[in-house]
C-alpha positions as CSV (number, residue, x, y, z in Angstrom):
1,M,-0.1,0.2,-0.1
2,Q,1.3,3.3,-1.0
3,I,0.3,6.5,0.8
4,N,0.7,9.6,-1.1
5,F,3.1,12.2,0.4
6,K,0.3,15.2,0.7
7,T,-2.0,12.3,2.4
8,G,0.5,12.1,4.9
9,I,1.2,15.3,5.7
10,R,-2.3,16.1,6.2
11,A,-3.0,12.9,8.4
12,L,0.1,14.1,10.6
13,A,-1.2,18.0,10.4
14,L,-4.7,17.0,11.4
15,A,-3.4,14.6,14.2
16,A,-1.3,17.5,15.6
17,I,-4.4,19.7,15.7
18,S,-6.5,16.8,17.1
19,I,-3.8,16.8,20.0
20,L,-3.4,20.3,20.6
21,E,-7.4,20.5,20.9
22,N,-7.5,17.1,23.1
23,L,-4.7,17.6,25.5
24,F,-3.3,21.3,25.4
25,I,-6.5,23.6,25.1
26,R,-8.8,21.6,27.5
27,R,-6.1,22.7,30.6
28,I,-6.5,26.4,29.6
29,N,-8.2,28.0,32.8
30,S,-10.1,31.1,31.0
31,V,-13.2,30.0,29.0
32,F,-12.6,33.0,27.1
33,V,-9.0,32.2,25.6
34,R,-10.3,28.3,25.3
35,D,-13.2,29.3,23.2
36,A,-11.5,31.6,20.9
37,I,-8.8,29.1,20.1
38,T,-11.0,26.3,19.5
39,L,-13.1,28.6,17.5
40,Q,-9.8,29.0,15.1
41,L,-9.4,25.1,15.1
42,Q,-12.1,24.6,12.1
43,P,-10.5,27.1,9.7
44,L,-7.1,25.9,10.6
45,K,-8.2,22.4,9.6
46,E,-9.8,23.2,6.2
47,S,-6.6,25.2,5.5
48,V,-4.3,21.8,6.1
49,V,-6.7,20.2,3.8
50,V,-6.3,22.8,1.1
51,L,-2.5,22.8,1.2
52,T,-2.3,19.4,0.9
53,D,-4.9,18.4,-1.9
54,D,-4.3,18.4,-5.4
55,V,-6.3,21.7,-6.1
56,T,-4.3,24.6,-7.3
57,R,-5.0,28.4,-6.2
58,D,-4.3,27.4,-2.5
59,D,-4.5,30.9,-2.1
60,V,-8.2,31.7,-3.3
61,Q,-9.4,28.5,-1.2
62,L,-7.6,29.9,2.1
63,N,-8.6,33.4,1.7
64,H,-12.6,32.0,0.9
65,I,-12.0,30.0,4.3
66,W,-10.6,32.0,6.4
67,R,-12.9,35.1,5.1
68,A,-16.0,33.0,5.4
69,H,-14.4,32.5,9.2
70,L,-14.4,35.9,10.0
71,Q,-17.6,36.9,8.9
72,N,-19.9,34.0,10.4
73,Q,-17.8,33.1,13.3
74,L,-16.3,36.1,14.7
75,P,-19.0,38.5,14.9
76,P,-21.5,36.3,16.7
77,F,-18.3,35.0,19.0
78,A,-17.3,38.3,19.8
79,E,-20.8,39.5,20.3
80,Q,-21.7,37.1,22.5
81,K,-18.5,37.7,25.1
82,I,-19.5,41.3,24.7
83,N,-23.1,40.3,26.1
84,D,-21.8,38.3,28.9
85,A,-19.5,40.5,30.5
86,I,-22.1,43.1,30.4
87,A,-24.7,40.9,31.9
88,L,-22.4,40.5,34.8
89,I,-22.0,44.1,35.7
90,E,-24.3,44.7,38.7
91,D,-24.6,48.5,38.2
92,E,-27.6,49.1,36.6
93,N,-26.5,52.3,35.0
94,L,-23.4,51.0,33.9
95,R,-24.6,47.7,32.5
96,G,-27.8,50.1,30.6
97,L,-24.9,52.3,28.9
98,L,-22.8,49.7,27.7
99,A,-25.7,47.4,26.4
100,T,-26.6,50.5,24.0
101,V,-23.1,50.9,23.2
102,A,-22.3,47.3,22.5
103,V,-25.2,47.5,19.1
104,P,-23.3,49.8,17.3
105,A,-19.9,48.1,18.8
106,N,-21.0,44.1,17.3
107,G,-22.3,46.3,14.3
108,L,-18.7,47.7,13.8
109,I,-17.4,43.8,14.2
110,R,-19.9,43.0,11.4
111,A,-19.1,46.0,8.9
112,V,-15.6,45.5,9.0
113,T,-15.8,41.6,8.5
114,D,-18.6,41.1,6.0
115,N,-18.1,41.4,2.1
116,D,-18.6,45.0,1.7
117,S,-15.3,46.7,0.9
118,N,-16.6,50.4,2.0
119,D,-15.9,50.3,5.1
120,V,-15.9,53.9,6.0
121,E,-18.9,54.5,4.6
122,Q,-20.3,51.4,6.7
123,L,-19.0,53.0,9.7
124,K,-20.9,56.4,9.2
125,A,-24.1,54.9,8.7
126,L,-23.7,52.9,12.2
127,A,-22.5,55.9,13.6
128,E,-25.6,58.2,12.5
129,A,-28.2,55.5,13.1
130,F,-26.9,55.2,16.8
131,I,-26.7,59.3,17.3
132,S,-30.2,59.7,15.6
133,N,-31.9,56.7,17.6
134,P,-34.3,58.0,20.4
135,E,-33.2,55.0,23.0
136,T,-29.9,56.3,22.5
137,A,-31.0,59.5,23.6
138,R,-32.9,58.0,26.5
139,A,-29.9,56.0,27.4
140,L,-27.9,58.9,27.7
141,I,-30.5,60.5,29.9
142,Q,-31.3,57.7,32.0
143,Y,-27.6,56.1,32.1
144,V,-25.0,59.1,32.1
145,F,-27.1,62.5,32.5
146,I,-29.4,61.6,35.3
147,P,-26.5,59.6,37.6
148,L,-23.8,62.8,37.3
149,L,-27.1,65.2,37.9
150,N,-27.6,62.9,41.1
151,R,-24.4,62.7,42.1
152,N,-23.8,66.7,41.5
153,I,-27.1,68.7,42.1
154,K,-28.2,68.4,45.7
155,D,-31.4,70.2,45.2
156,E,-33.9,67.8,43.6
157,S,-36.1,70.3,42.0
158,T,-33.3,71.6,40.1
159,R,-32.2,68.4,39.4
160,T,-35.7,67.8,37.7
161,I,-35.7,70.5,36.1
162,V,-32.5,69.8,34.2
163,I,-33.7,66.5,33.4
164,A,-36.8,67.4,31.8
165,I,-34.6,70.1,29.7
166,L,-32.5,67.4,28.7
167,E,-35.5,65.2,27.9
168,G,-36.9,67.9,26.0
169,V,-33.9,69.0,23.9
170,L,-32.7,65.3,23.1
171,L,-36.0,63.7,22.5
172,E,-37.5,66.6,20.5
173,G,-34.6,67.5,18.4
174,L,-34.5,63.6,17.7
175,K,-37.9,64.0,16.4
176,E,-37.5,67.2,14.6
177,A,-34.6,65.3,12.6
178,A,-36.5,62.2,11.9
179,D,-39.9,64.3,10.7
180,R,-37.2,66.0,8.2
181,V,-36.0,62.6,6.5
């Protein structure tokens, strides 16, 4: 029985990845690090196959494998890690603020990993959508301005007036901007 050199290299490389997966990665205490490394193993295995098959144009195949990985695996992985971390925050104001900011942050990750090469325009659109969203204004008021005012303005009636002005200005301004569009 004759073994093809490439087939032997492929088997050896895949076995090494399996050993890495089964003996070393599971010893890593950090779930985040373990998950991040494990996420890279599938495209690595696919890359080994590409590099050891008889199909030409390995560069095209490798580009496809890793681009698909970045588009399909990285954004949901990052989003889940961000959301998991936010959920652990006990301070309601900080958790609310970060949950609000996580939406465009996750959009940024998706924008720079998708097939659309016009990242700048995508990022501008994300920023514009975030800024013009009434939920952003409400989150800023609830999770940033009110806690700041509560800490710095002791008189409750003054605080109430300032909050009412902020809400009126921000939310009415957004409403007017939306009506113009």
